[in-house]
N, C-alpha and C positions, 0 to 999 in steps of 0.2 A: 742632268742640266736642262733636258728638254722641258720637264714640268715646271721647272723654275722660271724658264724663259716664256713659256705660255702663260702662266700665272702673272708674271710681271707685265706683259704686254696686255693681258686683259684687264689688269688693274689700272694701268695707264689710260686705256681707252675709256673705261667707265669713268675715271676720275676727269678726264678731259671732256668727255661728251656731257656728262651732268654738271660740270663745273664745281667739282668737290675739290677743295684745296687746290685751286688751278695754277697758282704760281708756284707751289711746291712740285706739284705733279709735271709742270711744263720743265722746270729745272732738272727733275730727275730724268725725264725723257731725254733733255739735251745730254746729260753725261751718260746715260744709258746708249744713246745712239753714237757717241764718240767711241764708246768701247766695243759695241756692235760692229760699226764701220771699220775700226782698226783690226778686229778680229777676222771678219768674215768677207770684207769686200776690197781686198787688196789687189785691184786690177792689175797693178804692175807685176805681180808675181803670178798671175793667172796664165793658163795655156793660151795659145793663141786663138783658139775657137771661143774661150771663154772671155776673153778680153772685154769685148762690146757689152756682153751681159753684166759683167761685174763693174764696169765704169758706169753704166746705166743705174745700177743699185747703188753705187757711191754716191752719184749725183742726187738720187732720190733721197738719200738719208742726209746729205747736206741741205737740200731743200726743207725737209722736216725739220731739221735743226734750226733753220732760221725761222720757220713758223712757230717752233717752240719757244725761241727767244722772243718773238713778237708777242706771243701770249704771255710770257712772263712780264713783259713791260707793260703791257695794256691791262692784264688781268681778266678776269671772266666778265661776261656781259651781264646785262640787267636780267637776264631770265635764267642765270644760274644758281644753282644752290647756294654759292658763296653769297650771292647778292640777297637771296631770300633770307638767309641766316642772319646777314648784316641789318635787315630791316626789322627783324623780331627782336 
């Protein structure tokens, strides 16, 4: 599973940075983060020493989910590959 996660996150990063299929990538990222948060950052089940760290990671993932929804609604910017391909 490790390599699948690494390749997925690398692909998401490349797609979002360069603006390749931005709306699809951001929607996929949103769903991916829901699954990752539900599996890995259940702070309510963590040991007392790890609750603060898990809660911070949980909140970080919620913030990234909000950003991906905003990116889905607004789309890529004018300097993205999506915009460049649209002009050609």
